[in-house]
Structure formats: C-alpha cells, structure tokens
N, C-alpha and C positions, 0 to 999 in steps of 0.2 A: 504495499502500499506506499500511497504517496507519503503522506503524513511518518511511518518509519522507515524511510529511505529521508527524509526533511531530519528526524532527527536523529539520527546515525548520522547525518551527517556535521549537525551541532555539536553532537558528540566528542566526531573527529576533530572536530576546528579546538571546541577546547582543550581535548588530551595534547593538540598544536600549541596551545596558546600556552599550560603548565609545563610542559615537556616536548618541546620542537626537535631536539636532538635524537627524542626514539622514535619520532615520530613523523618526520622530517624523510630519512631512507626508504619509507615506502611511499613514499608520495606519488609515485608515476603510477602503480595500483589503484591509485583513490580518485586522484585528482580533476576526472575528466567527468565521473558520476557524481562526485562531491560538487560540483558546480553548475551541475544539470539541477539536481537536485534542489539546490537553496539561491538559483539565481530568477524563482520565480515568488518566493516567498515576500513577504512584507517587509521593509524595515524597521528593525526593530535589536533588543538588546539579546538575544538570542544570536539572529542573525549578526549582528556586530562582535562577538564574542568567537563566535566562528571563524570569521574572517578576519580577527585578529591574531587565530592562531593558525590559518593556512599564513596570513604573510608572514608569520616568523617561520614557519615551515621552508616556505620558498627562501627564507634570507640562507637558512642552513643548508637546504640541499635547491637552488636553482637551476639543474640541469633535470629535476624532479618534474616538472612541470613544461618542460623545451615543448614534447609531443603535445601536450593539450593544451600549450596558451590560449588560443585564439577561444576557448572555452573558461578560462582562467578571464580575458580580457570581455568575453560576453556576461560574467557573474558580474565583475566591476560595474560593470556598465548598468545592470538591474538596478543599482542603489539607487532613489529621487535625492536621499542627503544623507550621505557620511556624515560622521563626527571627523570637524575639522584633521585630527590625528589622525584616526584612518587616513582617511582620504590622501595626506599627507603616505601615509604605506602606500597605497596604491600609484602616486604619483612616483613614489621611488622603483619601485619596482618598475612598475612602466620604463622608465628614463632611462631602468640603467640594463636591460634587456634592448632598449633603442639602440645604447651605447654599445652593448656586445655582438650585437649583430650590424651592425653599421649604416647609415643612414637607406645607402639603397638596397641593400637586403630588407631594412625594415619597411621600406616602402613596398618592395613587393609583398611579403608578409599582409600589408596591412590592406594592401588590394585585393585580398582575400577576402578578407570582412562584409557584410550586409555595409550596405548604407548607412543606416541607423546608426550603428553600432560602431561606425567609422566615424560620423560626425559627432557623436556621445564623444565619445573617447579625444577627440580632437576636443570638444569644446569647454570639457571637466578638467582635462591632465595633457592636454598641450603638446597629443602625440600625434 
C-alpha cells in the first residue's frame, strides 16, 4: 500500500538523519523508490526529517544517487516551501553535482528533464 511505502521511506530517511554513515552505503538500493514514494506527499515535518536524512546520506555517499539523480531532482522539486536550511541543503547537493559533471554534461543531463521540472529547479535553485 502507498502509505506503507511512504512510512518506510520516512523511516529510512530518519535513519539516515541519525546514522548516515550506516545507511548511506545502501543508498543505491533504495533511492529511486524512496524518491517516488515521497514526491507526492505534502510538505510536513515527517517529509522534512526524511529529506534531511537523505541529504546526509548523499553527503556521505554521493555516488549512491548518481544513477537515479533525476528522481532525486524530481523529489526536491515536489517541495512547495522547504525550510531555508533544507532548501540550502538541496541547493548545495544540486550545485555540487553540477560542478562534478561539468557545465556541458549538466546541460545534457537536464535536457532529459520534463520542462516543468527543469523550470522549477532553475527557478528555485538556479541550476
């Protein structure tokens, strides 16, 4: 059921919040489904803590999200009004990835995005 997937994703995110080094090595195994499960829930404290945890895990293991980075971008774009410090975490991750791949590769990567996603990320995070 959808709510079970959402609650599981929130729990994984919270684990990543308190012990990111323990969960981050497994990031590649769950990040796509995690993003899909949380992209459609409304902004709230549970979503906030889960995203903080996933951001911590990405900081520990950035390569764990590379294959599914578009899903992470989509999940970030699902936020209506993230708290300023969470928004800064998103900004930092997006810009670090952009720097790592280079301007030309980033452009090719973002050309795959649906137009609303591309516009939202550009407007909210300048990427």
